mmCIF file as gemmi writes it, N, C-alpha and C atoms, coordinates in Angstrom:
data_model
loop_
_atom_site.group_PDB
_atom_site.id
_atom_site.type_symbol
_atom_site.label_atom_id
_atom_site.label_alt_id
_atom_site.label_comp_id
_atom_site.label_asym_id
_atom_site.label_entity_id
_atom_site.label_seq_id
_atom_site.pdbx_PDB_ins_code
_atom_site.Cartn_x
_atom_site.Cartn_y
_atom_site.Cartn_z
_atom_site.occupancy
_atom_site.B_iso_or_equiv
_atom_site.pdbx_formal_charge
_atom_site.auth_seq_id
_atom_site.auth_asym_id
_atom_site.pdbx_PDB_model_num
ATOM 1 N N . MET Axp A 1 ? 0.848 -1.187 0 1 0 ? 1 A 1
ATOM 2 C CA . MET Axp A 1 ? 0 0 0 1 0 ? 1 A 1
ATOM 3 C C . MET Axp A 1 ? 0.889 1.244 0 1 0 ? 1 A 1
ATOM 4 N N . LYS Axp A 2 ? 0.614 2.131 -0.894 1 0 ? 2 A 1
ATOM 5 C CA . LYS Axp A 2 ? 1.356 3.386 -1.009 1 0 ? 2 A 1
ATOM 6 C C . LYS Axp A 2 ? 0.919 4.345 0.106 1 0 ? 2 A 1
ATOM 7 N N . GLU Axp A 3 ? 1.842 5.176 0.567 1 0 ? 3 A 1
ATOM 8 C CA . GLU Axp A 3 ? 1.542 6.153 1.602 1 0 ? 3 A 1
ATOM 9 C C . GLU Axp A 3 ? 0.738 7.319 1.022 1 0 ? 3 A 1
ATOM 10 N N . TYR Axp A 4 ? -0.199 7.829 1.818 1 0 ? 4 A 1
ATOM 11 C CA . TYR Axp A 4 ? -1.026 8.96 1.411 1 0 ? 4 A 1
ATOM 12 C C . TYR Axp A 4 ? -0.168 10.213 1.295 1 0 ? 4 A 1
ATOM 13 N N . GLU Axp A 5 ? -0.245 10.874 0.162 1 0 ? 5 A 1
ATOM 14 C CA . GLU Axp A 5 ? 0.489 12.116 -0.084 1 0 ? 5 A 1
ATOM 15 C C . GLU Axp A 5 ? -0.519 13.224 -0.376 1 0 ? 5 A 1
ATOM 16 N N . GLU Axp A 6 ? -0.61 14.189 0.524 1 0 ? 6 A 1
ATOM 17 C CA . GLU Axp A 6 ? -1.572 15.284 0.351 1 0 ? 6 A 1
ATOM 18 C C . GLU Axp A 6 ? -1.383 16.019 -0.968 1 0 ? 6 A 1
ATOM 19 N N . THR Axp A 7 ? -0.136 16.202 -1.377 1 0 ? 7 A 1
ATOM 20 C CA . THR Axp A 7 ? 0.105 16.954 -2.614 1 0 ? 7 A 1
ATOM 21 C C . THR Axp A 7 ? -0.418 16.197 -3.833 1 0 ? 7 A 1
ATOM 22 N N . GLU Axp A 8 ? -0.288 14.872 -3.83 1 0 ? 8 A 1
ATOM 23 C CA . GLU Axp A 8 ? -0.83 14.066 -4.929 1 0 ? 8 A 1
ATOM 24 C C . GLU Axp A 8 ? -2.351 14.104 -4.92 1 0 ? 8 A 1
ATOM 25 N N . ALA Axp A 9 ? -2.936 13.988 -3.733 1 0 ? 9 A 1
ATOM 26 C CA . ALA Axp A 9 ? -4.393 14.049 -3.622 1 0 ? 9 A 1
ATOM 27 C C . ALA Axp A 9 ? -4.892 15.413 -4.092 1 0 ? 9 A 1
ATOM 28 N N . ALA Axp A 10 ? -4.202 16.477 -3.68 1 0 ? 10 A 1
ATOM 29 C CA . ALA Axp A 10 ? -4.6 17.827 -4.077 1 0 ? 10 A 1
ATOM 30 C C . ALA Axp A 10 ? -4.53 17.997 -5.592 1 0 ? 10 A 1
ATOM 31 N N . ALA Axp A 11 ? -3.49 17.451 -6.205 1 0 ? 11 A 1
ATOM 32 C CA . ALA Axp A 11 ? -3.359 17.543 -7.662 1 0 ? 11 A 1
ATOM 33 C C . ALA Axp A 11 ? -4.503 16.807 -8.358 1 0 ? 11 A 1
ATOM 34 N N . MET Axp A 12 ? -4.861 15.642 -7.842 1 0 ? 12 A 1
ATOM 35 C CA . MET Axp A 12 ? -5.957 14.875 -8.432 1 0 ? 12 A 1
ATOM 36 C C . MET Axp A 12 ? -7.285 15.623 -8.268 1 0 ? 12 A 1
ATOM 37 N N . MET Axp A 13 ? -7.45 16.267 -7.123 1 0 ? 13 A 1
ATOM 38 C CA . MET Axp A 13 ? -8.666 17.041 -6.883 1 0 ? 13 A 1
ATOM 39 C C . MET Axp A 13 ? -8.756 18.224 -7.844 1 0 ? 13 A 1
ATOM 40 N N . LEU Axp A 14 ? -7.669 18.944 -7.998 1 0 ? 14 A 1
ATOM 41 C CA . LEU Axp A 14 ? -7.671 20.081 -8.93 1 0 ? 14 A 1
ATOM 42 C C . LEU Axp A 14 ? -7.97 19.621 -10.355 1 0 ? 14 A 1
ATOM 43 N N . ALA Axp A 15 ? -7.42 18.48 -10.738 1 0 ? 15 A 1
ATOM 44 C CA . ALA Axp A 15 ? -7.64 17.957 -12.087 1 0 ? 15 A 1
ATOM 45 C C . ALA Axp A 15 ? -9.098 17.571 -12.326 1 0 ? 15 A 1
ATOM 46 N N . ALA Axp A 16 ? -9.841 17.325 -11.254 1 0 ? 16 A 1
ATOM 47 C CA . ALA Axp A 16 ? -11.249 16.931 -11.384 1 0 ? 16 A 1
ATOM 48 C C . ALA Axp A 16 ? -12.17 18.118 -11.656 1 0 ? 16 A 1
ATOM 49 N N . LEU Axp A 17 ? -11.651 19.306 -11.471 1 0 ? 17 A 1
ATOM 50 C CA . LEU Axp A 17 ? -12.466 20.505 -11.694 1 0 ? 17 A 1
ATOM 51 C C . LEU Axp A 17 ? -12.446 20.905 -13.164 1 0 ? 17 A 1
ATOM 52 N N . PRO Axp A 18 ? -13.481 21.634 -13.594 1 0 ? 18 A 1
ATOM 53 C CA . PRO Axp A 18 ? -13.441 22.178 -14.954 1 0 ? 18 A 1
ATOM 54 C C . PRO Axp A 18 ? -12.192 23.041 -15.112 1 0 ? 18 A 1
ATOM 55 N N . GLU Axp A 19 ? -11.602 23.005 -16.272 1 0 ? 19 A 1
ATOM 56 C CA . GLU Axp A 19 ? -10.335 23.694 -16.512 1 0 ? 19 A 1
ATOM 57 C C . GLU Axp A 19 ? -10.382 25.171 -16.135 1 0 ? 19 A 1
ATOM 58 N N . ASP Axp A 20 ? -11.496 25.829 -16.407 1 0 ? 20 A 1
ATOM 59 C CA . ASP Axp A 20 ? -11.587 27.258 -16.11 1 0 ? 20 A 1
ATOM 60 C C . ASP Axp A 20 ? -11.724 27.562 -14.618 1 0 ? 20 A 1
ATOM 61 N N . SER Axp A 21 ? -11.952 26.538 -13.799 1 0 ? 21 A 1
ATOM 62 C CA . SER Axp A 21 ? -12.078 26.733 -12.349 1 0 ? 21 A 1
ATOM 63 C C . SER Axp A 21 ? -10.79 26.426 -11.592 1 0 ? 21 A 1
ATOM 64 N N . ARG Axp A 22 ? -9.894 25.675 -12.196 1 0 ? 22 A 1
ATOM 65 C CA . ARG Axp A 22 ? -8.679 25.215 -11.507 1 0 ? 22 A 1
ATOM 66 C C . ARG Axp A 22 ? -7.812 26.362 -11.013 1 0 ? 22 A 1
ATOM 67 N N . ALA Axp A 23 ? -7.672 27.388 -11.804 1 0 ? 23 A 1
ATOM 68 C CA . ALA Axp A 23 ? -6.785 28.497 -11.455 1 0 ? 23 A 1
ATOM 69 C C . ALA Axp A 23 ? -7.266 29.262 -10.219 1 0 ? 23 A 1
ATOM 70 N N . ALA Axp A 24 ? -8.533 29.113 -9.874 1 0 ? 24 A 1
ATOM 71 C CA . ALA Axp A 24 ? -9.08 29.825 -8.718 1 0 ? 24 A 1
ATOM 72 C C . ALA Axp A 24 ? -8.6 29.238 -7.394 1 0 ? 24 A 1
ATOM 73 N N . TYR Axp A 25 ? -8.034 28.029 -7.443 1 0 ? 25 A 1
ATOM 74 C CA . TYR Axp A 25 ? -7.665 27.327 -6.218 1 0 ? 25 A 1
ATOM 75 C C . TYR Axp A 25 ? -6.182 27 -6.169 1 0 ? 25 A 1
ATOM 76 N N . SER Axp A 26 ? -5.689 26.956 -4.951 1 0 ? 26 A 1
ATOM 77 C CA . SER Axp A 26 ? -4.295 26.569 -4.725 1 0 ? 26 A 1
ATOM 78 C C . SER Axp A 26 ? -4.256 25.162 -4.118 1 0 ? 26 A 1
ATOM 79 N N . GLU Axp A 27 ? -3.055 24.633 -4.038 1 0 ? 27 A 1
ATOM 80 C CA . GLU Axp A 27 ? -2.867 23.349 -3.362 1 0 ? 27 A 1
ATOM 81 C C . GLU Axp A 27 ? -3.335 23.459 -1.91 1 0 ? 27 A 1
ATOM 82 N N . ASP Axp A 28 ? -3.074 24.581 -1.269 1 0 ? 28 A 1
ATOM 83 C CA . ASP Axp A 28 ? -3.506 24.785 0.118 1 0 ? 28 A 1
ATOM 84 C C . ASP Axp A 28 ? -5.03 24.724 0.252 1 0 ? 28 A 1
ATOM 85 N N . ASP Axp A 29 ? -5.757 25.244 -0.734 1 0 ? 29 A 1
ATOM 86 C CA . ASP Axp A 29 ? -7.22 25.154 -0.706 1 0 ? 29 A 1
ATOM 87 C C . ASP Axp A 29 ? -7.659 23.688 -0.724 1 0 ? 29 A 1
ATOM 88 N N . MET Axp A 30 ? -6.977 22.885 -1.537 1 0 ? 30 A 1
ATOM 89 C CA . MET Axp A 30 ? -7.32 21.471 -1.637 1 0 ? 30 A 1
ATOM 90 C C . MET Axp A 30 ? -6.975 20.742 -0.333 1 0 ? 30 A 1
ATOM 91 N N . ILE Axp A 31 ? -5.867 21.093 0.275 1 0 ? 31 A 1
ATOM 92 C CA . ILE Axp A 31 ? -5.476 20.456 1.535 1 0 ? 31 A 1
ATOM 93 C C . ILE Axp A 31 ? -6.462 20.831 2.639 1 0 ? 31 A 1
ATOM 94 N N . GLU Axp A 32 ? -7.01 22.03 2.586 1 0 ? 32 A 1
ATOM 95 C CA . GLU Axp A 32 ? -8.046 22.43 3.541 1 0 ? 32 A 1
ATOM 96 C C . GLU Axp A 32 ? -9.275 21.529 3.385 1 0 ? 32 A 1
ATOM 97 N N . VAL Axp A 33 ? -9.654 21.232 2.149 1 0 ? 33 A 1
ATOM 98 C CA . VAL Axp A 33 ? -10.788 20.335 1.903 1 0 ? 33 A 1
ATOM 99 C C . VAL Axp A 33 ? -10.438 18.92 2.373 1 0 ? 33 A 1
ATOM 100 N N . ILE Axp A 34 ? -9.234 18.465 2.109 1 0 ? 34 A 1
ATOM 101 C CA . ILE Axp A 34 ? -8.799 17.137 2.585 1 0 ? 34 A 1
ATOM 102 C C . ILE Axp A 34 ? -8.937 17.064 4.103 1 0 ? 34 A 1
ATOM 103 N N . ASP Axp A 35 ? -8.505 18.104 4.797 1 0 ? 35 A 1
ATOM 104 C CA . ASP Axp A 35 ? -8.627 18.129 6.258 1 0 ? 35 A 1
ATOM 105 C C . ASP Axp A 35 ? -10.088 18.011 6.687 1 0 ? 35 A 1
ATOM 106 N N . MET Axp A 36 ? -10.972 18.676 5.974 1 0 ? 36 A 1
ATOM 107 C CA . MET Axp A 36 ? -12.398 18.595 6.29 1 0 ? 36 A 1
ATOM 108 C C . MET Axp A 36 ? -12.93 17.185 6.057 1 0 ? 36 A 1
ATOM 109 N N . ILE Axp A 37 ? -12.499 16.554 4.972 1 0 ? 37 A 1
ATOM 110 C CA . ILE Axp A 37 ? -12.935 15.186 4.673 1 0 ? 37 A 1
ATOM 111 C C . ILE Axp A 37 ? -12.491 14.244 5.785 1 0 ? 37 A 1
ATOM 112 N N . PHE Axp A 38 ? -11.232 14.356 6.203 1 0 ? 38 A 1
ATOM 113 C CA . PHE Axp A 38 ? -10.739 13.478 7.266 1 0 ? 38 A 1
ATOM 114 C C . PHE Axp A 38 ? -11.389 13.795 8.602 1 0 ? 38 A 1
ATOM 115 N N . ASP Axp A 39 ? -11.752 15.048 8.836 1 0 ? 39 A 1
ATOM 116 C CA . ASP Axp A 39 ? -12.507 15.4 10.036 1 0 ? 39 A 1
ATOM 117 C C . ASP Axp A 39 ? -13.863 14.698 10.007 1 0 ? 39 A 1
ATOM 118 N N . TYR Axp A 40 ? -14.488 14.676 8.842 1 0 ? 40 A 1
ATOM 119 C CA . TYR Axp A 40 ? -15.766 13.966 8.694 1 0 ? 40 A 1
ATOM 120 C C . TYR Axp A 40 ? -15.592 12.482 9.011 1 0 ? 40 A 1
ATOM 121 N N . TYR Axp A 41 ? -14.55 11.863 8.471 1 0 ? 41 A 1
ATOM 122 C CA . TYR Axp A 41 ? -14.293 10.449 8.745 1 0 ? 41 A 1
ATOM 123 C C . TYR Axp A 41 ? -14.112 10.21 10.238 1 0 ? 41 A 1
ATOM 124 N N . GLU Axp A 42 ? -13.338 11.062 10.895 1 0 ? 42 A 1
ATOM 125 C CA . GLU Axp A 42 ? -13.111 10.905 12.335 1 0 ? 42 A 1
ATOM 126 C C . GLU Axp A 42 ? -14.406 11.038 13.121 1 0 ? 42 A 1
ATOM 127 N N . ARG Axp A 43 ? -15.213 12.011 12.769 1 0 ? 43 A 1
ATOM 128 C CA . ARG Axp A 43 ? -16.485 12.218 13.469 1 0 ? 43 A 1
ATOM 129 C C . ARG Axp A 43 ? -17.426 11.024 13.3 1 0 ? 43 A 1
ATOM 130 N N . ASN Axp A 44 ? -17.287 10.316 12.198 1 0 ? 44 A 1
ATOM 131 C CA . ASN Axp A 44 ? -18.135 9.152 11.944 1 0 ? 44 A 1
ATOM 132 C C . ASN Axp A 44 ? -17.499 7.847 12.395 1 0 ? 44 A 1
ATOM 133 N N . GLY Axp A 45 ? -16.32 7.937 12.986 1 0 ? 45 A 1
ATOM 134 C CA . GLY Axp A 45 ? -15.675 6.746 13.517 1 0 ? 45 A 1
ATOM 135 C C . GLY Axp A 45 ? -14.94 5.916 12.492 1 0 ? 45 A 1
ATOM 136 N N . SER Axp A 46 ? -14.64 6.501 11.346 1 0 ? 46 A 1
ATOM 137 C CA . SER Axp A 46 ? -13.884 5.752 10.339 1 0 ? 46 A 1
ATOM 138 C C . SER Axp A 46 ? -12.881 6.664 9.665 1 0 ? 46 A 1
ATOM 139 N N . LEU Axp A 47 ? -11.769 6.082 9.31 1 0 ? 47 A 1
ATOM 140 C CA . LEU Axp A 47 ? -10.78 6.85 8.558 1 0 ? 47 A 1
ATOM 141 C C . LEU Axp A 47 ? -10.605 6.288 7.161 1 0 ? 47 A 1
ATOM 142 N N . SER Axp A 48 ? -11.512 5.423 6.747 1 0 ? 48 A 1
ATOM 143 C CA . SER Axp A 48 ? -11.543 4.974 5.354 1 0 ? 48 A 1
ATOM 144 C C . SER Axp A 48 ? -13 4.82 4.97 1 0 ? 48 A 1
ATOM 145 N N . LEU Axp A 49 ? -13.26 4.811 3.695 1 0 ? 49 A 1
ATOM 146 C CA . LEU Axp A 49 ? -14.644 4.839 3.233 1 0 ? 49 A 1
ATOM 147 C C . LEU Axp A 49 ? -15.464 3.622 3.601 1 0 ? 49 A 1
ATOM 148 N N . ASP Axp A 50 ? -14.828 2.456 3.734 1 0 ? 50 A 1
ATOM 149 C CA . ASP Axp A 50 ? -15.656 1.277 3.959 1 0 ? 50 A 1
ATOM 150 C C . ASP Axp A 50 ? -15.436 0.64 5.32 1 0 ? 50 A 1
ATOM 151 N N . CYS Axp A 51 ? -15.118 1.445 6.319 1 0 ? 51 A 1
ATOM 152 C CA . CYS Axp A 51 ? -14.893 0.907 7.659 1 0 ? 51 A 1
ATOM 153 C C . CYS Axp A 51 ? -16.173 0.65 8.434 1 0 ? 51 A 1
ATOM 154 N N . ASP Axp A 52 ? -17.211 1.398 8.207 1 0 ? 52 A 1
ATOM 155 C CA . ASP Axp A 52 ? -18.321 1.382 9.163 1 0 ? 52 A 1
ATOM 156 C C . ASP Axp A 52 ? -19.639 0.814 8.653 1 0 ? 52 A 1
ATOM 157 N N . GLY Axp A 53 ? -19.715 0.21 7.566 1 0 ? 53 A 1
ATOM 158 C CA . GLY Axp A 53 ? -20.972 -0.389 7.131 1 0 ? 53 A 1
ATOM 159 C C . GLY Axp A 53 ? -21.839 0.527 6.287 1 0 ? 53 A 1
ATOM 160 N N . GLU Axp A 54 ? -21.604 1.826 6.305 1 0 ? 54 A 1
ATOM 161 C CA . GLU Axp A 54 ? -22.324 2.707 5.397 1 0 ? 54 A 1
ATOM 162 C C . GLU Axp A 54 ? -21.853 2.379 3.994 1 0 ? 54 A 1
ATOM 163 N N . SER Axp A 55 ? -22.731 2.545 3.027 1 0 ? 55 A 1
ATOM 164 C CA . SER Axp A 55 ? -22.289 2.307 1.658 1 0 ? 55 A 1
ATOM 165 C C . SER Axp A 55 ? -21.286 3.391 1.274 1 0 ? 55 A 1
ATOM 166 N N . GLU Axp A 56 ? -20.432 3.071 0.329 1 0 ? 56 A 1
ATOM 167 C CA . GLU Axp A 56 ? -19.431 4.04 -0.125 1 0 ? 56 A 1
ATOM 168 C C . GLU Axp A 56 ? -20.103 5.318 -0.614 1 0 ? 56 A 1
ATOM 169 N N . GLU Axp A 57 ? -21.184 5.18 -1.363 1 0 ? 57 A 1
ATOM 170 C CA . GLU Axp A 57 ? -21.877 6.355 -1.888 1 0 ? 57 A 1
ATOM 171 C C . GLU Axp A 57 ? -22.459 7.199 -0.751 1 0 ? 57 A 1
ATOM 172 N N . ASP Axp A 58 ? -23.037 6.551 0.266 1 0 ? 58 A 1
ATOM 173 C CA . ASP Axp A 58 ? -23.558 7.293 1.412 1 0 ? 58 A 1
ATOM 174 C C . ASP Axp A 58 ? -22.442 8.033 2.137 1 0 ? 58 A 1
ATOM 175 N N . GLU Axp A 59 ? -21.293 7.383 2.272 1 0 ? 59 A 1
ATOM 176 C CA . GLU Axp A 59 ? -20.147 8.007 2.931 1 0 ? 59 A 1
ATOM 177 C C . GLU Axp A 59 ? -19.659 9.217 2.128 1 0 ? 59 A 1
ATOM 178 N N . ILE Axp A 60 ? -19.601 9.089 0.825 1 0 ? 60 A 1
ATOM 179 C CA . ILE Axp A 60 ? -19.184 10.208 -0.026 1 0 ? 60 A 1
ATOM 180 C C . ILE Axp A 60 ? -20.163 11.361 0.096 1 0 ? 60 A 1
ATOM 181 N N . LEU Axp A 61 ? -21.447 11.06 -0.005 1 0 ? 61 A 1
ATOM 182 C CA . LEU Axp A 61 ? -22.452 12.117 0.086 1 0 ? 61 A 1
ATOM 183 C C . LEU Axp A 61 ? -22.456 12.777 1.459 1 0 ? 61 A 1
ATOM 184 N N . GLY Axp A 62 ? -22.212 11.985 2.5 1 0 ? 62 A 1
ATOM 185 C CA . GLY Axp A 62 ? -22.092 12.55 3.841 1 0 ? 62 A 1
ATOM 186 C C . GLY Axp A 62 ? -20.908 13.497 3.942 1 0 ? 62 A 1
ATOM 187 N N . ALA Axp A 63 ? -19.782 13.093 3.357 1 0 ? 63 A 1
ATOM 188 C CA . ALA Axp A 63 ? -18.592 13.951 3.357 1 0 ? 63 A 1
ATOM 189 C C . ALA Axp A 63 ? -18.847 15.228 2.564 1 0 ? 63 A 1
ATOM 190 N N . VAL Axp A 64 ? -19.538 15.113 1.447 1 0 ? 64 A 1
ATOM 191 C CA . VAL Axp A 64 ? -19.865 16.291 0.632 1 0 ? 64 A 1
ATOM 192 C C . VAL Axp A 64 ? -20.684 17.283 1.456 1 0 ? 64 A 1
ATOM 193 N N . GLU Axp A 65 ? -21.708 16.798 2.115 1 0 ? 65 A 1
ATOM 194 C CA . GLU Axp A 65 ? -22.564 17.682 2.921 1 0 ? 65 A 1
ATOM 195 C C . GLU Axp A 65 ? -21.784 18.31 4.071 1 0 ? 65 A 1
ATOM 196 N N . TYR Axp A 66 ? -20.937 17.516 4.708 1 0 ? 66 A 1
ATOM 197 C CA . TYR Axp A 66 ? -20.129 18.028 5.809 1 0 ? 66 A 1
ATOM 198 C C . TYR Axp A 66 ? -19.181 19.128 5.322 1 0 ? 66 A 1
ATOM 199 N N . VAL Axp A 67 ? -18.49 18.893 4.22 1 0 ? 67 A 1
ATOM 200 C CA . VAL Axp A 67 ? -17.557 19.885 3.692 1 0 ? 67 A 1
ATOM 201 C C . VAL Axp A 67 ? -18.302 21.154 3.295 1 0 ? 67 A 1
ATOM 202 N N . LYS Axp A 68 ? -19.459 21.015 2.675 1 0 ? 68 A 1
ATOM 203 C CA . LYS Axp A 68 ? -20.244 22.202 2.317 1 0 ? 68 A 1
ATOM 204 C C . LYS Axp A 68 ? -20.615 23.01 3.552 1 0 ? 68 A 1
ATOM 205 N N . LYS Axp A 69 ? -20.997 22.314 4.615 1 0 ? 69 A 1
ATOM 206 C CA . LYS Axp A 69 ? -21.36 22.993 5.852 1 0 ? 69 A 1
ATOM 207 C C . LYS Axp A 69 ? -20.143 23.717 6.442 1 0 ? 69 A 1
ATOM 208 N N . MET Axp A 70 ? -18.992 23.079 6.406 1 0 ? 70 A 1
ATOM 209 C CA . MET Axp A 70 ? -17.782 23.674 6.97 1 0 ? 70 A 1
ATOM 210 C C . MET Axp A 70 ? -17.302 24.875 6.156 1 0 ? 70 A 1
ATOM 211 N N . ILE Axp A 71 ? -17.379 24.79 4.824 1 0 ? 71 A 1
ATOM 212 C CA . ILE Axp A 71 ? -16.926 25.932 4.027 1 0 ? 71 A 1
ATOM 213 C C . ILE Axp A 71 ? -17.881 27.116 4.18 1 0 ? 71 A 1
ATOM 214 N N . ALA Axp A 72 ? -19.147 26.841 4.447 1 0 ? 72 A 1
ATOM 215 C CA . ALA Axp A 72 ? -20.097 27.931 4.682 1 0 ? 72 A 1
ATOM 216 C C . ALA Axp A 72 ? -19.767 28.662 5.979 1 0 ? 72 A 1
ATOM 217 N N . LYS Axp A 73 ? -19.257 27.941 6.962 1 0 ? 73 A 1
ATOM 218 C CA . LYS Axp A 73 ? -18.886 28.549 8.243 1 0 ? 73 A 1
ATOM 219 C C . LYS Axp A 73 ? -17.549 29.277 8.182 1 0 ? 73 A 1
ATOM 220 N N . ASP Axp A 74 ? -16.668 28.837 7.302 1 0 ? 74 A 1
ATOM 221 C CA . ASP Axp A 74 ? -15.315 29.379 7.215 1 0 ? 74 A 1
ATOM 222 C C . ASP Axp A 74 ? -15.279 30.51 6.193 1 0 ? 74 A 1
ATOM 223 N N . LYS Axp A 75 ? -15.363 31.732 6.663 1 0 ? 75 A 1
ATOM 224 C CA . LYS Axp A 75 ? -15.417 32.9 5.767 1 0 ? 75 A 1
ATOM 225 C C . LYS Axp A 75 ? -14.137 33.06 4.948 1 0 ? 75 A 1
ATOM 226 N N . GLY Axp A 76 ? -13.028 32.46 5.384 1 0 ? 76 A 1
ATOM 227 C CA . GLY Axp A 76 ? -11.776 32.562 4.646 1 0 ? 76 A 1
ATOM 228 C C . GLY Axp A 76 ? -11.607 31.496 3.582 1 0 ? 76 A 1
ATOM 229 N N . CYS Axp A 77 ? -12.501 30.522 3.555 1 0 ? 77 A 1
ATOM 230 C CA . CYS Axp A 77 ? -12.4 29.429 2.587 1 0 ? 77 A 1
ATOM 231 C C . CYS Axp A 77 ? -12.867 29.923 1.221 1 0 ? 77 A 1
ATOM 232 N N . ARG Axp A 78 ? -12.055 29.643 0.212 1 0 ? 78 A 1
ATOM 233 C CA . ARG Axp A 78 ? -12.362 30.11 -1.144 1 0 ? 78 A 1
ATOM 234 C C . ARG Axp A 78 ? -13.067 29.062 -1.997 1 0 ? 78 A 1
ATOM 235 N N . VAL Axp A 79 ? -13.241 27.861 -1.485 1 0 ? 79 A 1
ATOM 236 C CA . VAL Axp A 79 ? -13.842 26.776 -2.261 1 0 ? 79 A 1
ATOM 237 C C . VAL Axp A 79 ? -15.341 27.02 -2.415 1 0 ? 79 A 1
ATOM 238 N N . LEU Axp A 80 ? -15.802 26.926 -3.647 1 0 ? 80 A 1
ATOM 239 C CA . LEU Axp A 80 ? -17.227 27.132 -3.933 1 0 ? 80 A 1
ATOM 240 C C . LEU Axp A 80 ? -18.01 25.836 -3.679 1 0 ? 80 A 1
ATOM 241 N N . PRO Axp A 81 ? -19.213 25.962 -3.124 1 0 ? 81 A 1
ATOM 242 C CA . PRO Axp A 81 ? -20.013 24.769 -2.828 1 0 ? 81 A 1
ATOM 243 C C . PRO Axp A 81 ? -20.251 23.874 -4.05 1 0 ? 81 A 1
ATOM 244 N N . GLU Axp A 82 ? -20.372 24.467 -5.227 1 0 ? 82 A 1
ATOM 245 C CA . GLU Axp A 82 ? -20.646 23.669 -6.425 1 0 ? 82 A 1
ATOM 246 C C . GLU Axp A 82 ? -19.451 22.811 -6.85 1 0 ? 82 A 1
ATOM 247 N N . HIS Axp A 83 ? -18.293 23.047 -6.275 1 0 ? 83 A 1
ATOM 248 C CA . HIS Axp A 83 ? -17.114 22.239 -6.607 1 0 ? 83 A 1
ATOM 249 C C . HIS Axp A 83 ? -16.848 21.128 -5.59 1 0 ? 83 A 1
ATOM 250 N N . VAL Axp A 84 ? -17.554 21.163 -4.475 1 0 ? 84 A 1
ATOM 251 C CA . VAL Axp A 84 ? -17.25 20.235 -3.375 1 0 ? 84 A 1
ATOM 252 C C . VAL Axp A 84 ? -17.426 18.778 -3.77 1 0 ? 84 A 1
ATOM 253 N N . GLU Axp A 85 ? -18.507 18.427 -4.421 1 0 ? 85 A 1
ATOM 254 C CA . GLU Axp A 85 ? -18.723 17.008 -4.742 1 0 ? 85 A 1
ATOM 255 C C . GLU Axp A 85 ? -17.615 16.459 -5.63 1 0 ? 85 A 1
ATOM 256 N N . ALA Axp A 86 ? -17.219 17.205 -6.645 1 0 ? 86 A 1
ATOM 257 C CA . ALA Axp A 86 ? -16.136 16.747 -7.522 1 0 ? 86 A 1
ATOM 258 C C . ALA Axp A 86 ? -14.842 16.588 -6.74 1 0 ? 86 A 1
ATOM 259 N N . LEU Axp A 87 ? -14.591 17.499 -5.808 1 0 ? 87 A 1
ATOM 260 C CA . LEU Axp A 87 ? -13.366 17.429 -5.008 1 0 ? 87 A 1
ATOM 261 C C . LEU Axp A 87 ? -13.368 16.216 -4.076 1 0 ? 87 A 1
ATOM 262 N N . VAL Axp A 88 ? -14.497 15.973 -3.421 1 0 ? 88 A 1
ATOM 263 C CA . VAL Axp A 88 ? -14.595 14.821 -2.516 1 0 ? 88 A 1
ATOM 264 C C . VAL Axp A 88 ? -14.467 13.517 -3.299 1 0 ? 88 A 1
ATOM 265 N N . ARG Axp A 89 ? -15.125 13.435 -4.439 1 0 ? 89 A 1
ATOM 266 C CA . ARG Axp A 89 ? -15.029 12.215 -5.254 1 0 ? 89 A 1
ATOM 267 C C . ARG Axp A 89 ? -13.592 11.986 -5.746 1 0 ? 89 A 1
ATOM 268 N N . ALA Axp A 90 ? -12.913 13.056 -6.134 1 0 ? 90 A 1
ATOM 269 C CA . ALA Axp A 90 ? -11.528 12.918 -6.589 1 0 ? 90 A 1
ATOM 270 C C . ALA Axp A 90 ? -10.615 12.479 -5.447 1 0 ? 90 A 1
ATOM 271 N N . GLU Axp A 91 ? -10.832 13.016 -4.259 1 0 ? 91 A 1
ATOM 272 C CA . GLU Axp A 91 ? -10.034 12.614 -3.103 1 0 ? 91 A 1
ATOM 273 C C . GLU Axp A 91 ? -10.286 11.147 -2.795 1 0 ? 91 A 1
ATOM 274 N N . THR Axp A 92 ? -11.528 10.711 -2.902 1 0 ? 92 A 1
ATOM 275 C CA . THR Axp A 92 ? -11.882 9.316 -2.676 1 0 ? 92 A 1
ATOM 276 C C . THR Axp A 92 ? -11.196 8.416 -3.707 1 0 ? 92 A 1
ATOM 277 N N . GLU Axp A 93 ? -11.192 8.852 -4.957 1 0 ? 93 A 1
ATOM 278 C CA . GLU Axp A 93 ? -10.499 8.091 -6.011 1 0 ? 93 A 1
ATOM 279 C C . GLU Axp A 93 ? -9.003 7.981 -5.702 1 0 ? 93 A 1
ATOM 280 N N . TYR Axp A 94 ? -8.431 9.054 -5.202 1 0 ? 94 A 1
ATOM 281 C CA . TYR Axp A 94 ? -7.023 9.024 -4.833 1 0 ? 94 A 1
ATOM 282 C C . TYR Axp A 94 ? -6.797 7.984 -3.736 1 0 ? 94 A 1
ATOM 283 N N . GLU Axp A 95 ? -7.633 8.015 -2.7 1 0 ? 95 A 1
ATOM 284 C CA . GLU Axp A 95 ? -7.513 7.037 -1.595 1 0 ? 95 A 1
ATOM 285 C C . GLU Axp A 95 ? -7.559 5.616 -2.149 1 0 ? 95 A 1
ATOM 286 N N . GLN Axp A 96 ? -8.5 5.364 -3.038 1 0 ? 96 A 1
ATOM 287 C CA . GLN Axp A 96 ? -8.657 4.018 -3.584 1 0 ? 96 A 1
ATOM 288 C C . GLN Axp A 96 ? -7.476 3.629 -4.479 1 0 ? 96 A 1
ATOM 289 N N . SER Axp A 97 ? -6.86 4.608 -5.116 1 0 ? 97 A 1
ATOM 290 C CA . SER Axp A 97 ? -5.74 4.312 -6.011 1 0 ? 97 A 1
ATOM 291 C C . SER Axp A 97 ? -4.484 3.888 -5.262 1 0 ? 97 A 1
ATOM 292 N N . ILE Axp A 98 ? -4.388 4.244 -3.994 1 0 ? 98 A 1
ATOM 293 C CA . ILE Axp A 98 ? -3.197 3.881 -3.228 1 0 ? 98 A 1
ATOM 294 C C . ILE Axp A 98 ? -3.425 2.688 -2.304 1 0 ? 98 A 1
ATOM 295 N N . ALA Axp A 99 ? -4.668 2.22 -2.257 1 0 ? 99 A 1
ATOM 296 C CA . ALA Axp A 99 ? -4.989 1.102 -1.347 1 0 ? 99 A 1
ATOM 297 C C . ALA Axp A 99 ? -4.426 -0.214 -1.849 1 0 ? 99 A 1
């Protein structure tokens, strides 16, 4: 199993966005979203998508909703809500690619 690399995950997340949206975000913005995703996993008692019996899709959708809620609270966050699902799915794909 390959070790998780935030910079690789961030690159994969940026690549999942429409080309005209990528320039609006930095690697740090993506790492902020990664932190939110892992916070969601911790709050749900799992640090991987299939640890707790929820379906993978339910876990992804839960993470999407959680990240949207967190970015709405964080006035300094530049990530737009309409990009969150693509970012969470790309991060999930990255996790699965290293498993």
